PASEBA-1860 file (N, C-alpha, C; in nm, 3 decimals):
! residues 265
1> XXXXXXXX> 5.369/8.008/-5.343/5.273/7.952/-5.263/5.183/7.947/-5.229 ~ 5.057/7.954/-5.201/4.935/8.038/-5.178/4.973/7.952/-5.044 ~ 4.975/8.038/-4.932/4.919/7.994/-4.834/4.774/8.008/-4.750 ~ 4.738/7.932/-4.673/4.596/7.891/-4.617/4.559/7.990/-4.554 ~ 4.452/8.055/-4.505/4.410/8.142/-4.440/4.354/8.057/-4.318 ~ 4.405/8.150/-4.203/4.329/8.123/-4.072/4.218/8.057/-4.029 ~ 4.139/8.100/-4.124/3.993/8.062/-4.096/3.939/7.947/-4.122 ~ 4.002/7.929/-4.267/4.005/7.812/-4.313/4.088/7.707/-4.260
9> XXXXXXXX> 4.163/7.737/-4.187/4.215/7.603/-4.091/4.169/7.558/-3.946 ~ 4.095/7.678/-3.928/4.009/7.645/-3.819/3.852/7.585/-3.790 ~ 3.848/7.606/-3.935/3.726/7.502/-3.980/3.692/7.339/-3.871 ~ 3.578/7.290/-3.837/3.592/7.159/-3.808/3.528/7.081/-3.900 ~ 3.571/6.974/-3.926/3.513/6.909/-4.036/3.409/6.878/-4.030 ~ 3.344/6.810/-4.209/3.188/6.810/-4.191/3.129/6.766/-4.121 ~ 3.161/6.673/-4.019/3.052/6.581/-3.998/3.088/6.570/-3.835 ~ 3.168/6.718/-3.781/3.178/6.737/-3.637/3.032/6.729/-3.534
17> XXXXXXXX> 2.958/6.798/-3.587/2.804/6.760/-3.535/2.752/6.632/-3.540 ~ 2.799/6.576/-3.656/2.722/6.391/-3.639/2.861/6.303/-3.623 ~ 2.812/6.239/-3.516/2.912/6.134/-3.471/2.927/6.030/-3.592 ~ 3.004/5.943/-3.607/3.028/5.852/-3.684/2.956/5.734/-3.680 ~ 2.867/5.694/-3.772/2.751/5.611/-3.721/2.880/5.458/-3.717 ~ 2.785/5.375/-3.629/2.865/5.245/-3.562/2.798/5.173/-3.682 ~ 2.896/5.049/-3.700/2.890/4.933/-3.817/2.764/4.875/-3.796 ~ 2.741/4.866/-3.674/2.598/4.742/-3.662/2.463/4.833/-3.704
25> XXXXXXXX> 2.461/4.985/-3.665/2.368/5.091/-3.681/2.363/5.083/-3.825 ~ 2.472/5.088/-3.948/2.460/5.100/-4.075/2.455/4.957/-4.107 ~ 2.503/4.815/-4.073/2.462/4.738/-4.114/2.268/4.717/-4.147 ~ 2.178/4.780/-3.995/2.082/4.738/-3.958/1.984/4.857/-4.114 ~ 2.059/4.949/-4.094/1.996/5.074/-4.190/2.000/5.025/-4.349 ~ 2.103/4.945/-4.376/2.116/4.893/-4.483/2.035/4.747/-4.537 ~ 1.986/4.725/-4.383/1.879/4.656/-4.474/1.791/4.652/-4.428 ~ 1.721/4.733/-4.363/1.607/4.811/-4.371/1.583/4.850/-4.506
33> XXXXXXXX> 1.720/4.960/-4.589/1.687/4.996/-4.706/1.626/4.890/-4.813 ~ 1.719/4.787/-4.767/1.708/4.675/-4.860/1.575/4.645/-4.861 ~ 1.518/4.618/-4.743/1.359/4.544/-4.698/1.260/4.635/-4.743 ~ 1.263/4.769/-4.777/1.188/4.828/-4.806/1.209/4.895/-4.978 ~ 1.316/4.857/-5.018/1.289/4.891/-5.161/1.220/4.708/-5.231 ~ 1.249/4.584/-5.149/1.197/4.519/-5.167/1.029/4.482/-5.161 ~ 0.989/4.581/-5.076/0.838/4.622/-5.011/0.789/4.662/-5.143 ~ 0.914/4.774/-5.203/0.827/4.926/-5.307/0.758/4.808/-5.423
41> XXXXXXXX> 0.883/4.771/-5.472/0.892/4.680/-5.610/0.728/4.600/-5.564 ~ 0.701/4.522/-5.405/0.579/4.438/-5.469/0.444/4.558/-5.455 ~ 0.465/4.673/-5.442/0.360/4.742/-5.409/0.273/4.730/-5.287 ~ 0.369/4.697/-5.147/0.347/4.650/-5.057/0.335/4.759/-4.928 ~ 0.412/4.883/-4.971/0.405/4.976/-4.938/0.350/5.147/-4.951 ~ 0.287/5.193/-4.879/0.211/5.297/-4.910/0.352/5.417/-4.855 ~ 0.367/5.565/-4.949/0.484/5.642/-4.874/0.457/5.699/-4.833 ~ 0.277/5.719/-4.837/0.247/5.867/-4.775/0.263/5.737/-4.615
49> XXXXXXXX> 0.203/5.693/-4.584/0.189/5.606/-4.478/0.329/5.615/-4.423 ~ 0.448/5.560/-4.457/0.585/5.569/-4.445/0.646/5.691/-4.373 ~ 0.593/5.782/-4.458/0.634/5.914/-4.448/0.574/6.025/-4.328 ~ 0.451/5.947/-4.269/0.410/5.979/-4.147/0.431/5.911/-4.021 ~ 0.455/5.761/-4.045/0.496/5.674/-3.892/0.632/5.583/-3.929 ~ 0.703/5.674/-3.799/0.764/5.566/-3.822/0.798/5.363/-3.817 ~ 0.619/5.340/-3.720/0.616/5.191/-3.752/0.588/5.131/-3.898 ~ 0.597/5.221/-3.983/0.557/5.195/-4.113/0.681/5.129/-4.189
57> XXXXXXXX> 0.811/5.130/-4.102/0.904/5.056/-4.171/0.933/4.900/-4.168 ~ 0.804/4.859/-4.068/0.817/4.734/-4.067/0.622/4.673/-4.086 ~ 0.606/4.740/-4.213/0.488/4.726/-4.249/0.437/4.577/-4.252 ~ 0.344/4.517/-4.291/0.336/4.368/-4.322/0.157/4.429/-4.451 ~ 0.188/4.314/-4.530/0.064/4.312/-4.623/-0.076/4.296/-4.541 ~ -0.171/4.354/-4.557/-0.320/4.320/-4.508/-0.376/4.222/-4.537 ~ -0.388/4.096/-4.470/-0.381/3.942/-4.524/-0.492/3.915/-4.416 ~ -0.586/3.839/-4.416/-0.676/3.801/-4.355/-0.623/3.705/-4.238
65> XXXXXXXX> -0.608/3.711/-4.116/-0.576/3.631/-4.027/-0.636/3.486/-4.017 ~ -0.579/3.417/-3.997/-0.623/3.262/-3.983/-0.629/3.193/-3.857 ~ -0.571/3.271/-3.730/-0.530/3.194/-3.605/-0.621/3.340/-3.538 ~ -0.637/3.289/-3.405/-0.674/3.363/-3.282/-0.607/3.375/-3.148 ~ -0.557/3.496/-3.092/-0.446/3.539/-3.010/-0.538/3.453/-2.879 ~ -0.468/3.351/-2.789/-0.510/3.338/-2.697/-0.454/3.402/-2.595 ~ -0.382/3.424/-2.640/-0.266/3.465/-2.490/-0.288/3.631/-2.473 ~ -0.370/3.656/-2.310/-0.380/3.733/-2.268/-0.291/3.862/-2.260
73> XXXXXXXX> -0.377/3.949/-2.274/-0.254/4.076/-2.265/-0.154/4.104/-2.144 ~ -0.245/4.051/-2.011/-0.170/4.035/-1.892/-0.047/3.887/-1.889 ~ -0.065/3.813/-1.963/0.035/3.726/-1.989/0.119/3.788/-2.075 ~ 0.128/3.862/-2.157/0.220/3.921/-2.249/0.287/3.990/-2.162 ~ 0.236/4.091/-2.087/0.300/4.167/-1.967/0.389/4.114/-1.913 ~ 0.351/4.039/-1.839/0.423/3.943/-1.774/0.579/3.882/-1.839 ~ 0.540/3.855/-1.930/0.665/3.814/-2.056/0.775/3.914/-2.098 ~ 0.704/4.028/-2.094/0.837/4.134/-2.159/0.883/4.207/-2.062
81> XXXXXXXX> 0.773/4.193/-1.864/0.840/4.301/-1.769/0.968/4.271/-1.757 ~ 1.050/4.148/-1.733/1.209/4.132/-1.699/1.286/4.202/-1.774 ~ 1.264/4.287/-1.936/1.334/4.355/-2.009/1.322/4.478/-1.991 ~ 1.191/4.541/-1.903/1.135/4.648/-1.881/1.279/4.719/-1.823 ~ 1.425/4.828/-1.837/1.454/4.873/-1.782/1.450/5.003/-1.670 ~ 1.335/5.067/-1.737/1.256/5.184/-1.555/1.105/5.196/-1.660 ~ 1.074/5.321/-1.573/0.956/5.383/-1.648/0.980/5.397/-1.769 ~ 1.046/5.448/-1.817/1.064/5.458/-1.990/1.029/5.348/-2.068
89> XXXXXXXX> 1.015/5.218/-2.096/0.993/5.122/-2.114/0.833/5.063/-2.090 ~ 0.787/5.083/-1.998/0.673/5.074/-1.939/0.555/5.094/-2.024 ~ 0.441/5.035/-1.996/0.317/5.074/-2.111/0.257/5.164/-2.007 ~ 0.140/5.240/-2.093/0.065/5.338/-1.993/0.009/5.296/-1.932 ~ -0.066/5.224/-1.965/-0.186/5.159/-1.887/-0.155/5.025/-1.847 ~ -0.085/5.020/-1.660/-0.099/4.902/-1.622/-0.202/4.808/-1.598 ~ -0.174/4.665/-1.586/-0.274/4.565/-1.547/-0.295/4.572/-1.432 ~ -0.447/4.583/-1.378/-0.461/4.569/-1.226/-0.425/4.454/-1.173
97> XXXXXXXX> -0.418/4.434/-1.068/-0.407/4.300/-0.990/-0.506/4.202/-0.992 ~ -0.572/4.263/-1.028/-0.771/4.173/-0.992/-0.758/4.099/-1.118 ~ -0.695/4.146/-1.200/-0.686/4.088/-1.402/-0.599/3.964/-1.402 ~ -0.447/3.965/-1.254/-0.406/3.820/-1.278/-0.380/3.730/-1.166 ~ -0.475/3.644/-1.183/-0.499/3.526/-1.057/-0.436/3.428/-1.107 ~ -0.377/3.374/-1.004/-0.372/3.199/-1.023/-0.456/3.093/-1.010 ~ -0.575/3.093/-1.059/-0.664/3.031/-1.039/-0.653/2.890/-1.035 ~ -0.586/2.796/-1.167/-0.684/2.680/-1.204/-0.494/2.592/-1.200
105> XXXXXXXX> -0.470/2.505/-1.192/-0.333/2.423/-1.210/-0.321/2.387/-1.372 ~ -0.489/2.420/-1.452/-0.450/2.352/-1.569/-0.569/2.522/-1.620 ~ -0.544/2.485/-1.788/-0.623/2.598/-1.878/-0.784/2.616/-1.815 ~ -0.787/2.737/-1.788/-0.920/2.762/-1.722/-1.035/2.784/-1.854 ~ -1.108/2.672/-1.870/-1.240/2.651/-2.011/-1.361/2.686/-2.006 ~ -1.383/2.735/-1.848/-1.524/2.783/-1.807/-1.544/2.860/-1.725 ~ -1.680/2.931/-1.719/-1.671/3.035/-1.563/-1.782/3.081/-1.593 ~ -1.862/3.156/-1.522/-1.980/3.189/-1.493/-2.013/3.240/-1.377
113> XXXXXXXX> -2.094/3.394/-1.331/-2.123/3.406/-1.236/-2.254/3.417/-1.202 ~ -2.264/3.423/-1.050/-2.387/3.398/-0.984/-2.529/3.499/-1.055 ~ -2.654/3.487/-1.023/-2.757/3.589/-1.077/-2.686/3.705/-0.951 ~ -2.700/3.681/-0.823/-2.666/3.787/-0.783/-2.476/3.854/-0.750 ~ -2.438/3.789/-0.830/-2.301/3.876/-0.855/-2.210/3.852/-0.738 ~ -2.246/3.797/-0.704/-2.153/3.770/-0.558/-2.037/3.649/-0.575 ~ -2.069/3.566/-0.655/-1.992/3.424/-0.665/-1.965/3.390/-0.830 ~ -1.817/3.374/-0.847/-1.837/3.301/-0.946/-1.750/3.171/-0.914
121> XXXXXXXX> -1.816/3.088/-1.039/-1.781/2.906/-1.041/-1.685/2.952/-1.169 ~ -1.590/2.857/-1.150/-1.513/2.825/-1.259/-1.443/2.699/-1.305 ~ -1.446/2.663/-1.415/-1.383/2.476/-1.455/-1.283/2.501/-1.535 ~ -1.161/2.384/-1.550/-1.035/2.398/-1.617/-1.025/2.267/-1.694 ~ -0.914/2.242/-1.734/-0.954/2.131/-1.856/-0.883/1.984/-1.743 ~ -0.843/1.999/-1.637/-0.840/1.890/-1.548/-0.992/1.860/-1.440 ~ -1.056/1.915/-1.537/-1.207/1.893/-1.462/-1.260/1.936/-1.342 ~ -1.195/2.034/-1.270/-1.188/2.088/-1.168/-1.285/2.198/-1.127
129> XXXXXXXX> -1.334/2.237/-1.029/-1.394/2.347/-1.037/-1.427/2.394/-0.946 ~ -1.413/2.569/-0.931/-1.380/2.678/-0.782/-1.484/2.734/-0.777 ~ -1.462/2.795/-0.656/-1.547/2.881/-0.632/-1.492/3.039/-0.592 ~ -1.542/3.141/-0.623/-1.451/3.238/-0.605/-1.559/3.339/-0.553 ~ -1.536/3.442/-0.477/-1.580/3.548/-0.437/-1.562/3.647/-0.525 ~ -1.663/3.803/-0.515/-1.613/3.882/-0.611/-1.481/3.976/-0.569 ~ -1.391/3.934/-0.532/-1.267/3.995/-0.499/-1.169/3.884/-0.501 ~ -1.225/3.803/-0.556/-1.126/3.672/-0.642/-1.081/3.641/-0.493
137> XXXXXXXX> -1.127/3.556/-0.391/-1.072/3.503/-0.314/-1.185/3.361/-0.315 ~ -1.069/3.298/-0.313/-1.100/3.123/-0.354/-1.169/3.047/-0.201 ~ -1.295/3.025/-0.227/-1.292/2.969/-0.099/-1.331/2.839/-0.110 ~ -1.394/2.766/-0.241/-1.407/2.619/-0.232/-1.334/2.533/-0.338 ~ -1.318/2.397/-0.339/-1.247/2.403/-0.475/-1.334/2.188/-0.488 ~ -1.313/2.174/-0.591/-1.311/2.051/-0.600/-1.261/1.967/-0.764 ~ -1.189/1.909/-0.684/-1.062/1.903/-0.780/-1.100/1.759/-0.920 ~ -1.211/1.695/-0.847/-1.274/1.575/-0.909/-1.397/1.595/-0.952
145> XXXXXXXX> -1.435/1.708/-1.006/-1.528/1.665/-1.023/-1.595/1.645/-1.173 ~ -1.491/1.679/-1.259/-1.549/1.558/-1.390/-1.419/1.464/-1.399 ~ -1.428/1.403/-1.478/-1.304/1.339/-1.549/-1.233/1.374/-1.681 ~ -1.298/1.510/-1.740/-1.259/1.552/-1.854/-1.218/1.693/-1.852 ~ -1.250/1.779/-1.943/-1.249/1.932/-1.928/-1.369/1.952/-1.922 ~ -1.359/2.065/-1.833/-1.539/2.102/-1.805/-1.542/2.271/-1.907 ~ -1.628/2.206/-1.979/-1.666/2.293/-2.063/-1.771/2.391/-2.079 ~ -1.887/2.360/-2.008/-1.980/2.505/-1.977/-2.053/2.480/-1.803
153> XXXXXXXX> -2.057/2.613/-1.723/-2.140/2.600/-1.584/-2.252/2.648/-1.638 ~ -2.375/2.719/-1.574/-2.488/2.769/-1.568/-2.546/2.760/-1.392 ~ -2.589/2.897/-1.381/-2.676/2.860/-1.277/-2.824/2.862/-1.281 ~ -2.870/2.809/-1.186/-3.011/2.814/-1.160/-3.054/2.991/-1.129 ~ -3.197/2.985/-1.141/-3.216/3.111/-1.067/-3.226/3.143/-0.943 ~ -3.264/3.119/-0.884/-3.216/3.102/-0.758/-3.079/3.125/-0.674 ~ -2.968/3.085/-0.749/-2.810/3.027/-0.713/-2.830/2.956/-0.628 ~ -2.944/2.885/-0.595/-2.873/2.761/-0.486/-2.797/2.613/-0.552
161> XXXXXXXX> -2.835/2.613/-0.674/-2.743/2.497/-0.785/-2.691/2.561/-0.894 ~ -2.634/2.459/-0.890/-2.556/2.549/-1.081/-2.522/2.363/-1.177 ~ -2.553/2.358/-1.267/-2.466/2.262/-1.334/-2.332/2.280/-1.471 ~ -2.309/2.182/-1.425/-2.228/2.206/-1.524/-2.176/2.094/-1.628 ~ -2.089/2.069/-1.750/-2.101/1.968/-1.865/-1.960/1.969/-1.886 ~ -1.918/1.832/-1.945/-1.802/1.836/-1.949/-1.761/1.747/-2.064 ~ -1.632/1.696/-2.108/-1.577/1.599/-2.269/-1.598/1.462/-2.186 ~ -1.635/1.409/-2.048/-1.639/1.299/-2.021/-1.790/1.255/-2.066
169> XXXXXXXX> -1.883/1.331/-2.134/-1.991/1.281/-2.182/-2.118/1.330/-2.045 ~ -2.084/1.382/-1.969/-2.190/1.369/-1.840/-2.250/1.558/-1.856 ~ -2.319/1.546/-1.767/-2.400/1.688/-1.688/-2.439/1.659/-1.562 ~ -2.372/1.728/-1.480/-2.401/1.741/-1.355/-2.471/1.857/-1.314 ~ -2.549/1.803/-1.209/-2.613/1.860/-1.072/-2.553/1.915/-0.951 ~ -2.500/2.024/-0.907/-2.457/2.110/-0.780/-2.531/2.131/-0.707 ~ -2.505/2.103/-0.565/-2.593/2.172/-0.474/-2.451/2.312/-0.459 ~ -2.465/2.405/-0.486/-2.411/2.515/-0.508/-2.305/2.503/-0.338
177> XXXXXXXX> -2.402/2.517/-0.215/-2.353/2.573/-0.078/-2.279/2.424/-0.046 ~ -2.265/2.291/-0.036/-2.207/2.224/-0.058/-2.133/2.182/-0.118 ~ -2.131/2.265/-0.227/-2.008/2.195/-0.326/-2.017/2.040/-0.343 ~ -2.121/1.985/-0.299/-2.182/1.852/-0.407/-2.228/1.808/-0.509 ~ -2.208/1.707/-0.537/-2.287/1.622/-0.647/-2.416/1.563/-0.615 ~ -2.576/1.639/-0.713/-2.677/1.572/-0.682/-2.701/1.479/-0.747 ~ -2.634/1.476/-0.870/-2.742/1.430/-1.008/-2.610/1.403/-1.115 ~ -2.595/1.282/-1.178/-2.553/1.292/-1.324/-2.605/1.242/-1.426
185> XXXXXXXX> -2.592/1.311/-1.507/-2.705/1.327/-1.653/-2.607/1.256/-1.756 ~ -2.602/1.103/-1.786/-2.554/1.056/-1.875/-2.618/1.020/-1.987 ~ -2.760/1.092/-2.079/-2.759/1.055/-2.213/-2.698/1.110/-2.277 ~ -2.583/1.156/-2.285/-2.516/1.219/-2.436/-2.403/1.079/-2.420 ~ -2.391/1.066/-2.565/-2.287/0.975/-2.610/-2.134/1.013/-2.655 ~ -2.159/1.157/-2.646/-2.022/1.242/-2.694/-1.996/1.319/-2.612 ~ -1.917/1.396/-2.607/-1.858/1.515/-2.537/-1.956/1.621/-2.553 ~ -2.023/1.689/-2.447/-2.122/1.766/-2.407/-2.015/1.899/-2.380
193> XXXXXXXX> -2.068/2.019/-2.495/-1.964/2.145/-2.556/-2.079/2.222/-2.460 ~ -2.205/2.243/-2.414/-2.243/2.378/-2.335/-2.405/2.328/-2.292 ~ -2.407/2.423/-2.169/-2.551/2.413/-2.096/-2.592/2.497/-2.047 ~ -2.739/2.479/-2.046/-2.763/2.656/-2.021/-2.877/2.588/-1.875 ~ -2.963/2.651/-1.772/-3.053/2.635/-1.710/-3.151/2.695/-1.738 ~ -3.263/2.664/-1.691/-3.417/2.761/-1.752/-3.454/2.871/-1.696 ~ -3.463/2.961/-1.739/-3.452/3.065/-1.660/-3.545/3.072/-1.521 ~ -3.705/2.971/-1.524/-3.779/3.004/-1.438/-3.770/2.874/-1.370
201> XXXXXXXX> -3.778/2.773/-1.471/-3.769/2.589/-1.385/-3.690/2.508/-1.365 ~ -3.689/2.429/-1.355/-3.565/2.304/-1.320/-3.528/2.247/-1.456 ~ -3.518/2.293/-1.556/-3.485/2.252/-1.690/-3.346/2.225/-1.768 ~ -3.289/2.183/-1.788/-3.190/2.205/-1.900/-3.152/2.178/-2.021 ~ -3.113/2.242/-2.132/-3.080/2.226/-2.218/-2.893/2.180/-2.291 ~ -2.885/2.114/-2.322/-2.759/2.059/-2.323/-2.721/2.028/-2.496 ~ -2.851/2.023/-2.595/-2.805/1.995/-2.698/-2.952/1.941/-2.799 ~ -2.928/1.916/-2.896/-3.060/1.858/-2.985/-2.985/1.802/-3.041
209> XXXXXXXX> -3.128/1.731/-3.154/-3.105/1.624/-3.256/-3.082/1.695/-3.385 ~ -3.165/1.825/-3.377/-3.160/1.877/-3.540/-3.036/1.920/-3.594 ~ -2.926/1.956/-3.561/-2.782/1.965/-3.583/-2.740/1.829/-3.702 ~ -2.608/1.884/-3.788/-2.541/1.752/-3.859/-2.407/1.739/-3.768 ~ -2.390/1.835/-3.667/-2.282/1.781/-3.616/-2.279/1.867/-3.479 ~ -2.191/1.860/-3.383/-2.142/1.859/-3.274/-2.197/1.997/-3.253 ~ -2.297/1.982/-3.097/-2.380/2.109/-3.069/-2.303/2.163/-2.956 ~ -2.219/2.285/-3.028/-2.099/2.393/-2.941/-2.207/2.442/-2.820
217> XXXXXXXX> -2.272/2.545/-2.867/-2.342/2.620/-2.797/-2.488/2.618/-2.795 ~ -2.540/2.647/-2.683/-2.731/2.671/-2.631/-2.755/2.774/-2.513 ~ -2.878/2.815/-2.526/-2.876/2.953/-2.494/-3.070/2.945/-2.491 ~ -3.103/2.985/-2.356/-3.263/2.990/-2.348/-3.283/3.150/-2.359 ~ -3.391/3.185/-2.390/-3.450/3.332/-2.377/-3.468/3.375/-2.249 ~ -3.523/3.523/-2.220/-3.583/3.525/-2.139/-3.691/3.454/-2.070 ~ -3.776/3.402/-2.128/-3.896/3.400/-2.078/-3.917/3.233/-2.106 ~ -3.786/3.210/-2.168/-3.759/3.011/-2.129/-3.898/2.934/-2.263
225> XXXXXXXX> -3.923/2.986/-2.357/-4.019/2.941/-2.454/-3.927/2.898/-2.575 ~ -3.791/2.999/-2.578/-3.755/2.959/-2.716/-3.589/2.887/-2.694 ~ -3.512/2.863/-2.753/-3.371/2.820/-2.741/-3.285/2.825/-2.831 ~ -3.183/2.884/-2.859/-3.094/2.908/-2.952/-2.964/2.782/-2.957 ~ -2.946/2.759/-3.068/-2.851/2.628/-3.076/-2.764/2.646/-3.157 ~ -2.638/2.654/-3.177/-2.506/2.678/-3.248/-2.412/2.554/-3.297 ~ -2.410/2.528/-3.373/-2.346/2.357/-3.397/-2.212/2.374/-3.550 ~ -2.155/2.288/-3.490/-2.009/2.285/-3.592/-2.068/2.279/-3.771
233> XXXXXXXX> -2.180/2.261/-3.763/-2.204/2.251/-3.907/-2.218/2.425/-3.981 ~ -2.184/2.468/-3.829/-2.229/2.636/-3.958/-2.367/2.716/-3.962 ~ -2.414/2.616/-3.870/-2.559/2.709/-3.867/-2.640/2.709/-3.735 ~ -2.713/2.862/-3.728/-2.765/2.868/-3.607/-2.870/2.817/-3.601 ~ -2.958/2.776/-3.494/-3.116/2.756/-3.502/-3.201/2.780/-3.374 ~ -3.303/2.817/-3.416/-3.440/2.876/-3.313/-3.517/2.768/-3.276 ~ -3.542/2.756/-3.138/-3.684/2.627/-3.125/-3.761/2.675/-3.070 ~ -3.889/2.654/-3.070/-3.987/2.671/-2.972/-4.021/2.512/-2.889
241> XXXXXXXX> -3.964/2.561/-2.812/-4.028/2.443/-2.685/-4.140/2.379/-2.653 ~ -4.248/2.496/-2.667/-4.414/2.468/-2.624/-4.450/2.351/-2.712 ~ -4.385/2.418/-2.890/-4.418/2.325/-2.951/-4.325/2.161/-3.000 ~ -4.172/2.211/-2.964/-4.079/2.129/-2.940/-4.051/2.095/-3.104 ~ -4.047/2.221/-3.167/-4.029/2.233/-3.316/-3.923/2.319/-3.352 ~ -3.872/2.312/-3.503/-3.796/2.411/-3.518/-3.833/2.558/-3.611 ~ -3.821/2.681/-3.536/-3.874/2.757/-3.594/-3.762/2.828/-3.730 ~ -3.631/2.861/-3.707/-3.567/2.885/-3.801/-3.449/2.844/-3.801
249> XXXXXXXX> -3.383/2.870/-3.888/-3.225/2.813/-3.928/-3.138/2.956/-4.007 ~ -3.064/2.966/-3.902/-2.965/3.103/-3.959/-2.839/3.037/-4.025 ~ -2.852/3.080/-4.123/-2.693/3.052/-4.234/-2.663/3.133/-4.237 ~ -2.499/3.135/-4.232/-2.397/3.256/-4.318/-2.254/3.283/-4.283 ~ -2.241/3.195/-4.161/-2.087/3.147/-4.106/-2.050/3.082/-4.201 ~ -1.934/3.044/-4.229/-1.820/2.981/-4.326/-1.803/2.892/-4.196 ~ -1.730/2.936/-4.074/-1.658/2.852/-3.974/-1.741/2.780/-3.861 ~ -1.708/2.758/-3.818/-1.753/2.694/-3.662/-1.761/2.787/-3.570
257> XXXXXXXX> -1.908/2.776/-3.538/-2.011/2.871/-3.453/-1.936/2.873/-3.306 ~ -1.861/2.943/-3.236/-1.827/2.963/-3.130/-1.893/3.025/-2.975 ~ -1.954/3.124/-3.017/-2.008/3.205/-2.929/-2.189/3.243/-2.962 ~ -2.209/3.270/-2.914/-2.378/3.286/-2.889/-2.436/3.391/-2.814 ~ -2.540/3.492/-2.783/-2.635/3.546/-2.724/-2.751/3.584/-2.808 ~ -2.821/3.599/-2.709/-2.948/3.699/-2.770/-2.990/3.811/-2.654 ~ -3.065/3.913/-2.725/-3.120/3.992/-2.707/-3.278/4.010/-2.754 ~ -3.386/3.924/-2.716/-3.479/3.877/-2.730/-3.572/3.827/-2.589
265> X> -3.687/3.872/-2.627/-3.791/3.809/-2.469/-3.878/3.706/-2.564
END
């Protein structure tokens, strides 16, 4: 009978340098492998990408998103902060304190900076309007400015007055220094979604009758001769106020138009 050599008896087991995998890890690996096989059969996985990136294990099909994220990064950071063990789990770029301000009791629906950039006025869904300095110090507040959500705000050129519009069908003009209402315009029979103060004159634009649905955005150009409007009818229109007529209609959006800006004089 042949005796085994000493060298063979002293050899470590094959998995000496590889500790045994826990049942939880093996279960997770088997689930990931099954998931990858299904994705491969569907043609949804690019193997070259999978080889280069660990995140490719969680790849999803490239589909057009039908939703917009309304939760900001600072809110997401505050939600996951309680699970951070130490600096290893923290993000590299930390949010600044100026980005997180307990501004309103309800959702903030509108804001505008003054032309001298020293003040900011904000409005919320409860109808409240608040003043803020550029260091985010809250100075004044009017919690009963409107009965419904404040949709838009706009300063006059001198910053002595500003206007606000709301879902309560009104447009209001305010004395900025006193934070008092000067007048309330009630010509609208429905929600007022946008308002803009003329660059040089005491004129307000809050809507036109040229659209087939709710006017969501209005904007004067720099010289105050033209007005851009956008509506739920998916059309942007350009009006000449001097002739009181429509100059152009821009079609191309397939959904409601919610933002606007101009770069013409």
